[in-house]
C-alpha positions as CSV (number, residue, x, y, z in Angstrom):
1,M,196.1,48.1,99.9
2,I,198.1,50.5,98.0
3,G,195.7,50.9,95.3
4,R,193.2,51.8,98.0
5,S,195.6,54.7,99.0
6,V,196.0,55.7,95.3
7,E,192.3,56.0,95.1
8,I,191.7,57.9,97.8
9,L,194.7,60.2,97.4
10,K,193.0,61.0,93.7
11,C,189.8,61.5,94.8
12,K,191.0,64.0,97.4
13,W,193.0,65.5,94.8
14,V,189.7,66.1,92.5
15,A,188.2,67.3,95.5
16,E,190.3,69.6,95.8
17,Q,190.6,70.9,92.1
18,T,187.1,71.1,92.0
19,I,186.6,73.4,94.9
20,E,189.2,75.7,93.5
21,A,187.5,76.0,90.2
22,S,184.3,76.7,92.2
23,K,185.7,79.6,94.0
24,T,188.2,80.8,92.0
25,G,187.3,80.1,88.1
26,K,190.7,78.6,87.8
27,V,192.7,75.4,88.8
28,T,196.1,73.9,89.5
29,V,196.9,71.1,87.3
30,R,199.3,68.1,88.2
31,S,202.3,70.0,86.6
32,G,201.8,72.7,89.1
33,H,200.4,75.2,86.5
34,I,196.9,77.4,87.3
35,I,194.9,78.0,84.1
36,P,191.4,79.3,83.7
37,V,188.7,76.4,84.1
38,W,187.9,77.1,80.4
39,L,191.0,76.3,79.4
40,S,191.3,73.1,81.0
41,F,190.4,69.5,80.0
42,R,188.0,67.7,83.0
43,C,187.9,63.9,82.2
44,L,184.1,62.5,82.3
45,Y,185.1,59.5,84.4
46,C,187.5,60.5,87.4
47,G,186.9,64.2,87.2
48,E,190.3,65.7,87.1
49,Y,191.2,68.6,85.5
50,F,194.1,69.1,83.0
51,N,195.9,70.8,81.3
52,Q,196.2,70.2,77.4
53,I,199.4,68.0,77.7
54,G,198.1,66.5,80.7
55,A,195.0,65.6,78.5
56,E,196.5,64.5,76.0
57,E,198.5,62.1,78.4
58,H,195.6,60.9,80.4
59,F,193.2,60.5,77.5
60,G,195.9,59.2,75.1
61,M,195.2,61.3,71.7
62,K,196.6,64.5,70.9
63,R,194.4,67.0,69.7
64,T,196.1,67.4,66.3
65,D,195.7,63.1,65.7
66,Y,191.9,64.3,66.3
67,V,191.9,66.9,63.1
68,D,191.2,63.9,61.2
69,D,191.0,60.9,62.8
70,G,188.8,59.1,60.0
71,S,185.5,58.9,62.4
72,G,183.8,62.0,60.2
73,N,183.8,63.7,63.4
74,T,187.1,66.5,62.8
75,I,187.5,69.8,63.8
76,K,189.2,72.6,61.5
77,E,192.8,72.8,61.9
78,T,192.7,76.8,62.9
79,E,191.0,75.1,66.1
80,V,194.0,72.9,67.1
81,I,195.5,74.9,70.0
82,K,199.7,74.2,69.4
83,V,201.9,73.7,72.9
84,K,204.9,73.4,73.2
85,R,206.6,71.6,75.9
86,I,209.1,73.7,78.5
87,K,211.1,72.2,81.1
88,K,210.1,72.9,84.8
89,S,213.5,75.1,85.3
90,D,212.2,77.6,82.3
91,I,209.1,78.4,84.6
92,R,209.8,81.4,86.9
């Protein structure tokens, strides 16, 4: 039963994100940050929007890992967005 409750909460969260993104062009991600939709990453399967750090955790791969993953689908180092983790206490 707990699994079903989690699924319902996830669906509600994704629906709220989608409405916010459609109305404002910005989206609140799990960390509480509000970011422009064009800077967000959206999961093809669950529909949730993420910032870069959240996306890396969700998808299990960092953008820097993708620069040369051996698949031939590489991106230029200059296209990789560098992200620094910050503490919640540093956010004003």
